Each structure stands twice: as C-alpha cells, then as structure tokens.
C-alpha positions in Angstrom: 75.1 -174.4 20.2 72.5 -176.7 18.7 73.6 -179.9 17.0 73.3 -180.0 13.2 70.2 -182.0 12.1 71.2 -184.5 9.3 67.8 -186.1 8.7 66.7 -186.3 5.1 63.9 -183.9 5.7 66.2 -181.2 7.2 68.8 -181.7 4.4 66.0 -181.3 1.8 64.8 -178.1 3.5 68.4 -176.8 3.5 68.7 -177.4 -0.2 65.5 -175.7 -1.0 66.5 -172.7 1.2 69.9 -172.4 -0.6 68.2 -172.8 -4.0 65.7 -170.0 -3.3 68.6 -167.7 -2.4 70.6 -168.7 -5.4 67.9 -168.0 -7.8 68.7 -164.3 -7.4 72.4 -165.0 -7.7 72.1 -166.7 -11.1 71.0 -163.5 -12.8 73.5 -161.5 -10.7 76.4 -163.7 -11.8 75.8 -162.7 -15.4 74.6 -159.1 -14.8 78.0 -157.5 -15.6 78.2 -159.3 -18.9 74.5 -158.6 -19.6 75.0 -154.9 -19.1 78.1 -155.0 -21.3 76.3 -156.9 -24.1 73.3 -154.5 -24.0 75.4 -151.4 -23.7 77.4 -152.1 -26.9 74.4 -152.2 -29.3 72.8 -149.2 -27.5 75.9 -147.2 -28.0 75.9 -148.2 -31.7 72.3 -147.2 -32.0 73.0 -143.8 -30.5 75.9 -143.2 -32.9 73.9 -144.4 -35.9 71.1 -142.0 -35.0 73.5 -139.1 -34.7 74.9 -140.0 -38.2 71.4 -140.1 -39.6 70.6 -136.7 -38.2 73.7 -135.2 -39.7 72.8 -136.9 -42.9 69.4 -135.4 -43.0 70.9 -131.9 -42.4 73.2 -132.5 -45.4 70.4 -133.6 -47.6 68.3 -130.5 -46.8 71.3 -128.3 -47.8 71.4 -130.0 -51.2 68.4 -128.3 -52.6 69.2 -127.8 -56.3 67.1 -130.4 -58.2 68.6 -129.5 -61.6 72.3 -129.6 -60.7 73.9 -132.8 -61.6 76.7 -132.5 -59.0 74.2 -131.8 -56.2 71.9 -134.7 -57.3 74.9 -137.1 -57.2 75.9 -135.8 -53.7 72.3 -136.1 -52.5 72.1 -139.7 -53.7 75.3 -140.5 -51.9 73.9 -139.0 -48.7 70.7 -141.1 -49.1 72.7 -144.3 -49.7 74.7 -143.7 -46.5 71.4 -143.1 -44.7 70.0 -146.4 -46.0 73.2 -148.2 -44.7 72.9 -146.6 -41.3 69.2 -147.6 -41.1 70.1 -151.2 -41.9 72.8 -151.3 -39.2 70.4 -149.6 -36.8 67.8 -152.4 -37.5 70.5 -155.0 -36.9 71.4 -153.5 -33.5 67.7 -153.4 -32.5 67.4 -157.1 -33.5 70.3 -158.0 -31.3 68.6 -156.4 -28.3 65.3 -158.0 -29.2 67.0 -161.5 -29.3 68.7 -161.0 -25.9 65.4 -160.0 -24.3 63.6 -162.9 -26.0 66.0 -165.5 -24.7 65.5 -164.1 -21.2 61.8 -164.3 -21.6 62.0 -167.9 -22.8 64.1 -168.8 -19.8 61.6 -167.2 -17.5 58.7 -169.1 -19.1 60.6 -172.4 -19.0 61.4 -171.9 -15.3 57.7 -171.2 -14.4 56.4 -174.2 -16.4 55.3 -176.9 -14.0 55.0 -179.6 -16.7 57.4 -180.9 -19.4 60.7 -179.4 -20.3 62.1 -179.2 -23.8 65.7 -180.0 -22.9 67.2 -178.7 -26.2 65.2 -175.4 -25.9 66.3 -175.0 -22.3 70.0 -175.6 -23.1 69.9 -173.3 -26.2 68.4 -170.5 -24.2 70.8 -171.0 -21.3 73.7 -170.8 -23.7 72.6 -167.4 -24.8 72.5 -166.3 -21.1 75.9 -167.8 -20.6 77.3 -165.5 -23.3 76.8 -162.7 -20.8 79.8 -164.2 -19.1 82.6 -162.1 -20.7 85.2 -164.8 -20.3 83.0 -167.3 -22.1 82.0 -164.8 -24.8 85.5 -163.7 -25.7 87.9 -166.5 -24.7 86.1 -169.9 -25.1 85.6 -171.8 -28.3 82.1 -173.2 -28.0 80.1 -175.8 -29.9 76.5 -176.9 -29.5 75.6 -180.5 -30.6 72.0 -181.2 -29.8 70.2 -184.3 -31.1 66.9 -183.5 -32.7 63.4 -184.7 -31.6 64.3 -185.4 -28.0 61.3 -186.4 -25.9 60.1 -183.9 -23.3 61.1 -184.6 -19.7 59.0 -184.0 -16.6 61.6 -182.2 -14.4 60.9 -178.9 -12.7 63.0 -176.4 -14.5 63.7 -174.5 -11.3 65.7 -177.6 -10.3 67.3 -178.4 -13.6 68.4 -174.9 -14.5 70.5 -174.2 -11.4 72.1 -177.7 -11.8 73.1 -176.8 -15.3 74.4 -173.4 -14.2 76.6 -175.0 -11.6 78.1 -177.4 -14.2 78.7 -174.5 -16.6 80.4 -172.5 -13.9 82.6 -175.4 -13.0 83.7 -175.7 -16.6 84.5 -171.9 -16.7 86.7 -172.2 -13.6 88.5 -175.2 -15.2 89.1 -173.3 -18.5 90.6 -170.2 -17.0 93.9 -171.9 -16.2 94.5 -173.3 -19.7 95.4 -171.9 -23.1 93.2 -174.2 -25.3 89.7 -173.3 -24.1 87.0 -175.5 -25.7 83.5 -176.2 -24.4 80.9 -178.5 -25.9 77.3 -179.1 -25.0 75.8 -182.2 -26.5 72.6 -184.2 -26.1 71.7 -187.6 -27.4 69.5 -190.7 -26.7 71.0 -194.0 -25.6 68.5 -196.7 -24.9 66.1 -195.5 -22.2 68.3 -192.5 -21.3 68.7 -189.0 -22.5 72.3 -188.0 -22.1 73.3 -184.3 -21.8 77.1 -183.8 -21.6 79.2 -180.7 -21.0 82.8 -181.3 -22.2 85.6 -178.9 -21.4 89.3 -178.9 -22.1 90.1 -177.4 -18.7 92.5 -178.3 -15.9 90.8 -181.7 -15.3 90.4 -184.1 -12.4 93.0 -186.0 -10.4 92.5 -189.8 -10.1 89.8 -190.7 -7.5 88.1 -187.3 -7.6 85.2 -188.4 -9.8 83.0 -189.2 -6.8 84.5 -187.0 -4.1 83.7 -183.9 -6.2 80.0 -184.4 -5.3 80.7 -184.3 -1.5 79.4 -181.3 0.3 82.2 -178.6 0.8 84.7 -180.7 -1.1 86.9 -178.5 -3.4 89.7 -180.1 -5.3 90.7 -177.2 -7.4 94.5 -176.6 -7.9 96.1 -174.0 -5.5 96.5 -171.6 -8.4 92.7 -171.7 -9.0 91.9 -171.4 -5.3 94.1 -168.3 -5.0 92.1 -166.5 -7.7 88.7 -167.1 -6.0 87.4 -169.0 -3.0 85.4 -172.1 -3.9 83.2 -173.6 -1.3 82.6 -177.0 -2.9 78.8 -176.8 -3.0 78.0 -176.6 -6.7 78.3 -180.3 -7.7 76.7 -181.4 -4.5 73.6 -179.2 -5.2 73.4 -180.2 -8.8 73.3 -183.9 -7.8 71.0 -183.4 -4.9 68.5 -181.3 -6.9 68.2 -183.9 -9.7 68.4 -187.2 -7.7 64.7 -187.3 -6.8 64.0 -187.5 -10.6 66.2 -190.5 -11.1 68.7 -188.3 -12.9 72.4 -189.2 -12.4 75.1 -186.6 -12.5 78.5 -188.0 -13.5 82.0 -186.5 -13.8 84.8 -188.2 -15.6 88.0 -187.6 -17.6 88.0 -188.6 -21.2 91.4 -188.0 -22.9 92.1 -184.3 -22.6 88.5 -183.4 -21.7 86.5 -183.4 -18.5 82.9 -184.5 -19.1 80.0 -183.8 -16.9 77.0 -185.9 -17.9 73.3 -185.9 -16.9 71.7 -189.3 -17.4 68.0 -188.5 -17.7 65.6 -191.5 -17.7 63.0 -191.4 -20.4 60.0 -191.9 -18.2 57.4 -189.7 -16.6 58.3 -188.2 -13.2 55.7 -186.6 -10.9 57.1 -184.2 -8.4 55.6 -183.2 -5.1 57.8 -180.9 -3.0 61.3 -182.5 -2.9 60.1 -186.0 -3.7 59.5 -187.6 -7.1 57.9 -190.8 -8.3 58.5 -192.1 -11.7 56.7 -194.6 -13.9 
C-alpha cells in the first residue's frame, strides 16, 4: 500500500477532487425538497385548470340572456373563474421564482470575477428552502447589510463552503425544540462578516478549533445514531476559503452557535488553488 502524500500540492488536489464530486451532490441534497416544492404548485395548477374547464361548461349552459336568474348565475360563474385564474397566475409565479433563483445561482457560480455576497446568500436561502426540515420546522431570519462591496472570490469555492455551514446548522437544529436560524452580513473595519447563527445543540468547550480538523466529528451520540457524519464539511469550508484570506470561525454565544466568515475587503486574484491579495 502506498503511503499517503501530505504535501500541500497533494492536499490541494485532493480538495479540488472532492469539490468537483460534491458539486453534483449539492443539488442532489435538495432534490427531494425541490421536487416537493415544484410538485405542489403543479398539482394546484392542474386542479385550477379542471375547475376552470368545469366553469366554462356551466357558463355555456346558461344561455338565456334575458332571464335575471340565469344572468346572476352566469356572473357568479364568471367571478369564480376570475378567482381561479388569479390563483393559477400565483402558482405560475411561484414556479417562475424557483427557476429564476436556480438560474441566478448558476450564473453566480460561473462568474469568474466579483461576487455580490448578499445576492449569493439570498439566492442560496431560496435553494435551502428545498430542504423540507428547514422549510417546515425552522424559524428563519435574514439580516443583510446594504451596499456591501463586491468580493473577488470564486463562487465555486464560496458556495460549497456556505452549503457545508448551512448543513451543519440543520444537523444541530434537529435535536432541539426551539429551532432558529439567522443569516446576517455586516461590515466591521476592513472586514465583511457573514454569520450563520443557530439555536442548535451547540459546542462543547474546546471544540471551536477541533471542529475544523479533517475527519473530526463531535456530534452527540444521539445525532450520530441518526446519520453518519464524516467530519469533512468544516475542514473543506476552511480549506476552500483560506487562500483568499477568509477566516472561518465557530463559537458559542449564549444559546447560539455562530459560524462566521471574516472576509477581507481587498482584491484577491485567484490562480488554481492559490490566491494573492492586495
């Protein structure tokens, strides 16, 4: 058996290899919820169309233009049809919004220049709503500072890092009754701070740094029994963003666990896995 190569170049290649594989897993992780979310408005559209068709049949049968009773009934049919058309339009808008957010994420990921952090986070949150647990059981709040400067970070590195942090928060929230999640961005000095706050099961003292070790998993036994966790997510999130000078921190604040990205407000040029900032 060949020895494991721990040189920086090999580690960098390993990270890139895993990232390319995980790009397909990100969409798969939300596919069940995405199908559920799209299926509901589609079913509503189908039902509304059936009601409209039945309404048109009823309106055709009311053919006496000089009978007051028939006119009243015809108007009632037309009013119902207008309501169904309005609801149908709303369902179509829901589908359009879902697809638009997915298109925005795809465009952001393919953009090799600046990233609008607030736009990225807002679009990701819409994708996160495809997670049925998040959608139905988590109280969510978005607090984004306006007019944040653009950052030169490859979105294909930033997006999976944020997904890993979100998934960690979801795991932590599953074992508690009060489930609150907050995304917030702000500027402090020469840093943009993006924080993800959750009211989940939290950290044990001393775990703040160990959580970023490769294959370290400090989840409580009850959490481990529900699903196997390999201890890779936080390691990858940190490793992907470190070349940009972005720090990923995890700490406990009162009853919340806070994962924070400290993003320097300066230009970063990226070549392969290396970055130089000025």
